[in-house]
N, C-alpha and C positions, 0 to 999 in steps of 0.2 A: 628662667633659671635652669641650668643644666642639671641633669640627674647625676647621682653619685656614680662614679666610674666602677666598672666591674670587668672581670676577664671576659673578653669577647671570643666566642667560638665560631667555627666555620658555619654551623647551623644558624647562628644569628645573622651572618652576612647573607646566607642563602635566603633567609626569611625576608631581610630588608630588600634584596633584589626582587623577590617574588611579589612583594607588596607594591613595588613601583612598576614592575614589568612582568605581570602574571604569565606563567608558562602556557596557559590555555590560549594566549594570544598568538602563539607561534604557529607556523604552518605545520600541517600534518607530516610533511616530509622532513621537517627539521629535527634537530636533537639538541635541545637547550637544557640548561641547568647544570648540575654537578657532573663533571666529566671524570674526575678522580679526586679522592680526598677523604679524610676521616672527619665526620660531622662534629666530633667532640674536640677536635684539635683547636688549640688557642691561636688566635690571629692577632698580630699587632701591626703588620706592614703588608700592604697590598699593591701589586702592580696592575695597571689597566692597559690593555693593548688591543689592537685590531686583530692581530693574527697570533695563534699559538705556535709560532715557529720554534725550532730548536734554539736559535740564537736568543729569542725573547725569553724562553724558559731559562736558559743559562744566565741571562742578565737578571732575571727575577731571583734566582738562587744566589747569585753573587752579591746582590744587594740586600740579602737577608729577608726576602719576602716569604711569607708562608702561603700566600694566595695569589693566583694570577686570574684576573677576570678578562675574558676576551669576547670580541663580537662573533667571530667565526668559530664554530665548534672544532675541537680537536678530533672528536669522533662523530662522523656523519652517519655511517652505516654500521650495522652490527658487526663486530669483529669475531672471526672464527678462531683466531689465535692472537696472542700478544707476544711478540719476540722483538729484540732489538735489530733484527735484520731488515725491517722496513721502517719508513720514516715515522709513522704514527706510533708504532711499538717502541721505537728508540726514544721518542719524546716522553711517552708514558713511563717507560722504565726509569728515565732520568728524573722525571718529576716525583715519582713514588719513592725512589731511593733517597731523595733530598727533602721529603716531607713537604712538597709543594702541591697544594690543591689547585685545581683548575675548574673554573665555572664559565659557561658560555651563556651570553644573552644575545640572541641573534634576531630572528624575525619577530620575537616578542618585543624587542627594543624598537624594531622598525614600526610596529603597529601601535605601540602604547602612547598615551598622552605624555608630553614632555619627554619624548624619546628622540631617536635619531632623525626622523623626518621633520619633527618640529625644530630641531637644532639646525638642520640643513636649511629650512625655510628662513629661520632667523638669520643665518649666516648670509643669505642672499637678500636680506632686508625686505622680506615679504610681510604684508599686513593682512589682518582679517582672515587668517588661515583656518581651514577646516580639512578634515580627512578627505582625500580624493576618492577612495573606495572604502566604504564602511562595511563592518562585518554583518553577518546575518543576525537576526534577533535571537534572543534566548539567554543573553548574558545578564540582563537586568531583571531584578525582582522588586516588587513593592513589599515592604515590611510594615505591618500594622501592629502596634503594641497598645495594650490597654493597661494603664498604670494610674494609681491614685494621683490626684491633681498635685498634691504637695511634693510628690517624688518625680514629677514629669521632667523638670529641668535636669535633674541629676541623671536620669536614664537617657535623655536626649543627648546630653553632653558626652556621655560614655560611648554611645553608639556612633556619634559623629567623630570622636577621636579614633575609633576603630576603623573608620573609613566609610560609614554610611552617609547618605545625604549629599553626594557629589553629583552635580549636574553641570557639565561643561567646566567653565572656569569659576563656578559658584560652589560653595560648600555650605554645610549646616542647613541644607534645604529640607523642609518638612511642612506638614500641615497638621493642625491640631483642632479637635472639636471636643466639647464637653458633654458627658452623658452620665448615666447612672448604671453602675455595674452591680449585679446581684450574685450571691453565692451562699452556700452553706457548708461549713467544714464538717467532715466526718471524723469518726474515731481514729486516733493516731495522728491527726493533723496538729500542726502548731501554727495557727493562723496569725498573721500580722495584725489583722483587724477582726474584731468580734470574738465569738466563742463557739466551741463545738456544739453542733446541733441547732444552731440559731440562724435563721435567715437574716442575711445582712444586705444592706444597700450602701454603696460607697460612690461618692462623686469621683468619676474617673475621666482621664483624658484619653481619647483615641489619637495616638501619635502615628502619623503616616510618613514614610520616607522611602528613599530608593537605595538599593544596595546591589553591588555586583556579586555574582556567584563566587568570584575569587576572594572576596572579603567577607562572605557570609559567615563562615565559621567563627572568625574573630569577633564580628559584630554580635552574634548571638551569645558568645561567651561573655562579653562585656554587658550585654543586656541582662542576662541572668544574674551576673555578679552584682549589679546595681539595683535591680528590681527588688522591692521589698517582699513580694509574694513568694510563697513556697512553690506554687504552680503558676508560671507566667502564661497569661493568655496572649497569644500573638498569631498573626496570619502571615503566610508567605504567598504572594500572588504573582504568577507568571505574567509578564507584560511583553508586548511586541516591540516596544521602544528599543533602540540601540544607543549605546553611549555616544554622545555627540563629539567626543574628543579622541575617539579610538578608531583606527583604520589604517590602511596602507596608503602611503604617499600623503602629500598635502597640496592644497590649492589656495592661492591667495593673490594679492595684487601688489604691484610695485607702487611706490609713493608717487612717481610721476611717469607718464607715458614716455617710452624711449624706443629707439630702433633696436633691431636685433644686434647690430654691430656694437651699440653702446651697452646693451645688456650682456653680451658675450664678454665684453671687457670687464664688467663687474664680476661675472662668474669666475673668470681667470684669476682676478686679484683676490676675491673672497675665498676661493677654494685652493688657491696657491698651486694651480696646475699650469704647466708650460704651454699646453695647446688644447684646443677643443675641436671636436668634429661637430659640424652644424648642418642641419637640413632646413633649408629655407633661404630666402633672399635677405641680405644684410640690412635692407631698408624696411623689412617687415616691422609693423608696429607691435610693441610688447606692452601689455598692461596686466593681463591675467596670466599667472604663472603656476604651473603644476610641477612638483618635484617628487622624486622617489630615489632614495639612496640605493647604491649598488646597482642591481639589474632591474630596471623598471619598464622594460618594453611592453610587458603585459598590460600596462596602464595606458597605452596609446589611445585606444578606443574610448576609455573612460575620460581621459583628459580632453579629447576632442568633443565628446558628448556634453561635458560640463563647460564648454566654451573657453578652454585655456588657449592662449595664443602660443604658448611654448611649453614643452615638457623638458625639464632638466633631469638627467639620469646618467646611467653608464651602460656599457656593454650592448649598444645598439647594433643589430645585425643588418645586412643589406636589405633583405626583403621587409624587415620591420621599418626601415627608413622609407622604402617605397610606399608602404601602407600609410605612414604618417603624411607623406607628401600628397597622396591622393585624398586624404581627409582634410588637407589644408592646415595641418598642425606642424608648427616649427619645432625642431628638436635641437637641444644642446646636449651632446654626449661629452661629459666632463671626465668620464672614466669611473670605474668601480672604486678605486682607491680614493680619488679626490672627493667623491661624494660621501665617503664614510670615515675618512681619517680623523675628522673632528670628534668622533665618538669617544676616544680615550680621554681627552682633556675635559670634555663636557661632563662625562660620567664621573670622573674622579672628583671634579668640583662639586657635583651634586651629592655624591656619597659622603664627601668630607663634611658638608654642612649637616646632612642628616645624622651622621655618626656623632658629631659634636652635640647635637640636640639630645641624643640618647646617652651622653656621657661616656661614649666609647673612645678610648685613647688609641686611635688608629691613624696610621700614616698611609696616605695614598700617593703613589707616584705613577707617572705614565712611562710607557716603554720608549726609550730613546731611539731615534734614527730608523723608525719604520718608514720604508720608502716604497713607492709604486714599482712593481716589477717591470713595468713598461718604461722605456726611455724614448725620447725623441731625438733622431739624428738627422 
C-alpha cells in the first residue's frame, strides 16, 4: 500500500539519491550532489540527463521541471567567479533565474550497486556479475543490539527497513542469540522493566547485523525509536569486509561462448553505437567480460588479472591499447557516450518506482535528443 502523498521538496529527492548512491562512493576528484538549488523548494517534475548542457537546461525549464538530475557534474572545480560570460556561469545563471535545481550523481552512480555499471552489464546480457575493482575496507560496520526478546522482531524490522542487514543481493540478514541482561535503574530513570533501585534480570536477544556507514545514522535513529529502553545498549564494530556489490566496473560471463566478431555485433546493437574500436583478433573467444562505463582504461590490468577475455569501455588511448595487447586482453571501445547514455532512462525508471512507494506524486522525464558529440564519416 502506498503512503499518503505529501509535498516533496528538493531535500527529499537528494536524500533518496543519497540512499541509493551515497556520495562517499564518489572519487575524491569528483563533485557530486547538489550543484545549485534551494533544499526547501517543492518538486513535482524532474528531468534526468547525461549532460547538464545549456540546451538540456532550457528543455527542462520549458517543460516545467523544477529539478534536473545529471550524470556529469555542471561544476567540476571550485569557481572563482560566476558570470554569464563563460559556459558554466551562463548555465548557472539561467538555472537559478528559473528556479531549476541541478543535482549530479557521477562516480557514485558508477560504483554503487544497481548503478550504471550494473545497467551496462545487463544491457550486454552478462550473467553472474561482480564488481571488477572493489573499494578499500572501512565502509561496513557490525551493529550489535541488546533488546528484550518480546521486542526483538519489532526492532529488527525497523533497522532492516532503514537499510541494515544487506549482504549482496540478500537483505534482512542477521544473527540472534538469547541471553540474560542485567541492570539497575537509578534516580530519575523511567525504566521500561522493573523499578528504581532494584537489580533486574531480563531475557534479551543479542541481535547482530551489518550496516554501511552511509546508512548508519538512519539505522540508529530507527533503532532508538523502536527500542523500549531509555538507554539502548548497542555495539558498533569495525570490520575489514567490503560490500560485495559495490565497486568500479563489473565482470561477468556471456550465456554462450562467442567470437569477438559476434560479441562486437552484440555491443553495437545493444549500445546503439554506429562503430567500435577493437583491440584483438575478431576470432578471439569471448566468455568472461569486464565492463566499465565512460573512461575505464585504468581497469585494464585488473580485468586481465581477473581473467577477463575482453574489457568493454570508452576513451581508450594508443598506449593503453598497446598495454592491453601485451597482456593478452581484448578491448572493445564503444565510446564514452554509448557506454553511459542508458543512465537517464534507467535512473528515471528506478526513481519513479521508489517515489511511488513513498507516495510522492512526481513525474520523471528523460532529456530528449542527447547525442554523442563524435560522428562517424
